[in-house]
C-alpha positions as MATLAB code, in Angstrom:
seq = 'GALNNIVEQASRGGDIIRRLRAFVAKEEPRLEATDVNRVVREAVRMFMTQTQQQDVAVRLQLADEIPEARADAVQVEQVVLNLLRNGLDAVLADANGKREVTVETATKADGAIEVTVTDSGDGIDGSDVEKCFEPFYTTKPKGLGMGLAISRSIIESHGGRLWAEPGAEAGMRFHFTLPAAGEEQ';
ca = [
      75.328   83.029  125.656;
      75.005   79.623  123.992;
      76.720   80.876  120.823;
      79.571   82.341  122.869;
      79.985   78.989  124.608;
      80.069   77.186  121.237;
      82.704   79.580  119.898;
      84.771   79.202  123.094;
      84.626   75.398  122.946;
      85.448   75.309  119.209;
      88.479   77.528  119.817;
      89.499   75.340  122.752;
      89.136   72.198  120.611;
      91.388   73.720  117.951;
      93.993   74.567  120.575;
      93.863   71.031  121.971;
      94.367   69.529  118.514;
      97.278   71.892  117.743;
      99.024   71.136  121.042;
      98.540   67.366  120.776;
      99.725   67.416  117.164;
     102.844   69.291  118.325;
     103.364   66.678  121.064;
     103.086   63.794  118.587;
     105.554   65.621  116.288;
     107.984   65.609  119.270;
     107.980   69.397  119.588;
     108.883   70.772  122.988;
     105.798   71.571  125.108;
     104.996   75.259  125.727;
     105.995   75.442  129.352;
     104.475   78.411  131.156;
     103.625   79.217  134.753;
     100.360   77.318  135.151;
      97.776   77.222  137.937;
      97.264   73.470  138.290;
      94.102   73.900  140.387;
      92.582   75.910  137.531;
      93.572   73.213  135.036;
      91.974   70.518  137.239;
      88.784   72.564  137.721;
      88.487   73.134  133.968;
      88.991   69.429  133.208;
      86.368   68.456  135.789;
      83.949   71.103  134.410;
      84.330   69.642  130.914;
      83.815   66.153  132.323;
      80.757   66.875  134.514;
      78.132   66.092  131.856;
      79.417   62.531  131.533;
      79.601   61.960  135.285;
      76.163   63.419  135.962;
      74.600   61.214  133.272;
      76.196   58.156  134.882;
      75.435   59.235  138.494;
      79.121   59.385  139.436;
      80.318   61.879  142.062;
      83.513   63.812  141.367;
      85.122   65.221  144.491;
      87.775   67.917  144.471;
      90.317   68.184  147.277;
      92.538   70.976  145.998;
      95.309   72.428  148.112;
      94.654   76.077  148.945;
      98.157   77.320  148.288;
     100.232   75.513  145.727;
     102.888   77.080  143.532;
     102.332   77.421  139.822;
     103.709   74.563  137.750;
     105.936   74.904  134.723;
     103.608   73.208  132.257;
     101.665   73.255  129.022;
      98.174   73.695  130.488;
      96.414   72.118  127.478;
      98.532   68.957  127.596;
      98.201   68.618  131.380;
      94.440   69.080  131.080;
      94.369   66.183  128.604;
      96.210   63.996  131.139;
      93.672   64.896  133.846;
      90.795   64.190  131.446;
      92.287   60.799  130.564;
      92.646   59.879  134.237;
      89.057   61.044  134.886;
      87.771   58.956  131.965;
      89.639   55.902  133.240;
      88.247   56.475  136.731;
      84.721   56.812  135.343;
      85.124   53.566  133.381;
      86.429   51.807  136.500;
      83.541   52.840  138.747;
      80.986   51.984  136.063;
      82.487   48.516  135.655;
      82.023   47.875  139.389;
      78.245   47.355  139.516;
      78.006   47.149  143.323;
      80.535   49.755  144.348;
      80.287   53.387  145.254;
      80.541   55.636  142.233;
      83.152   58.206  143.112;
      86.256   59.774  141.596;
      88.389   62.166  143.635;
      90.974   64.621  142.335;
      93.514   66.033  144.801;
      96.350   68.515  144.481;
      99.227   69.047  146.888;
     102.720   70.434  147.131;
     105.387   67.806  147.777;
     108.293   68.366  150.152;
     110.617   69.006  147.178;
     108.323   71.800  145.913;
     106.812   69.800  143.043;
     103.051   69.863  142.469;
     101.291   66.494  142.770;
      97.898   65.641  141.293;
      96.152   62.425  142.368;
      93.066   60.908  140.763;
      91.450   58.162  142.848;
      88.550   55.968  141.758;
      86.367   53.614  143.776;
      86.307   50.850  141.141;
      87.692   47.321  141.311;
      91.305   48.361  140.768;
      94.044   46.635  138.810;
      95.792   43.456  139.869;
      99.106   44.356  141.526;
     101.198   42.621  138.871;
      99.438   44.620  136.110;
      99.861   48.096  137.623;
     103.026   48.990  135.706;
     101.761   47.202  132.580;
      98.866   49.646  132.329;
     101.356   52.287  131.094;
     102.584   50.109  128.217;
     101.277   51.006  124.743;
      98.304   48.856  123.650;
      97.790   47.316  127.101;
      94.165   47.724  128.129;
      91.685   46.287  130.597;
      88.728   47.758  128.694;
      86.791   45.767  126.088;
      86.917   48.658  123.602;
      90.093   50.343  124.842;
      93.083   51.112  122.654;
      95.612   51.001  125.475;
      97.210   54.307  124.498;
      95.803   56.811  126.993;
      98.079   56.076  129.930;
     101.146   55.606  127.711;
     100.564   59.009  126.100;
      99.764   60.587  129.460;
     103.028   59.299  130.938;
     104.958   60.649  127.950;
     103.316   64.075  128.360;
     104.146   64.248  132.061;
     107.707   63.041  131.525;
     108.198   65.667  128.783;
     107.362   68.233  131.488;
     110.023   66.841  133.831;
     107.443   65.078  135.997;
     106.458   61.529  136.810;
     103.193   59.521  136.432;
     102.564   56.338  138.404;
      99.756   54.246  139.868;
      99.039   52.251  142.987;
      96.066   50.384  144.413;
      93.712   52.562  146.445;
      93.607   52.290  150.230;
      90.122   50.743  150.282;
      89.407   49.922  146.645;
      90.084   51.214  143.171;
      93.222   52.872  141.938;
      95.225   56.002  142.665;
      96.989   57.639  139.738;
      99.537   60.299  140.677;
     101.567   62.722  138.623;
     104.008   65.411  139.531;
     105.046   68.590  137.768;
     107.954   70.871  138.620;
     107.051   74.214  140.104;
     107.557   77.257  137.893;
     111.128   78.412  138.220;
     112.503   74.930  139.047;
     114.990   73.350  136.706;
     113.786   70.309  134.795;
];
């Protein structure tokens, strides 16, 4: 069982590298009908070891019935993982706060699929919210400032949108949309 898991993860790692290399080379993403809830669950599953070690709760609030998205599942998973990593960093930086990251999915009125990642950290100053998507802008001591810029490029290459806003109580809410399968880009 352990060897099968190692082989599966090695194959998955190779696929991730191939898809991200294709993205960097400006190749068109492989858009296929994709179950976004499955992509989110897989990203959270891969991320659980880190959150459990840091005593951070990850909550899923996935819509029961959402259409499939027209997306490259590997690239979208990397966006979700980046938003989860950022949420984890945010809640760990807030020493007194509750340690929670929530991932939600929903269908918007126009039929697009929306994914929202909310953290309970300190948040970003209102004037810096849009800056966080600029290349090399970072609030982390060891950050490169490329994760959100790349994530936005990935989502936009899918015909979607990625944006952020302060959370209702604390932290940040990062949203992205993807067109439903069958919709024109």
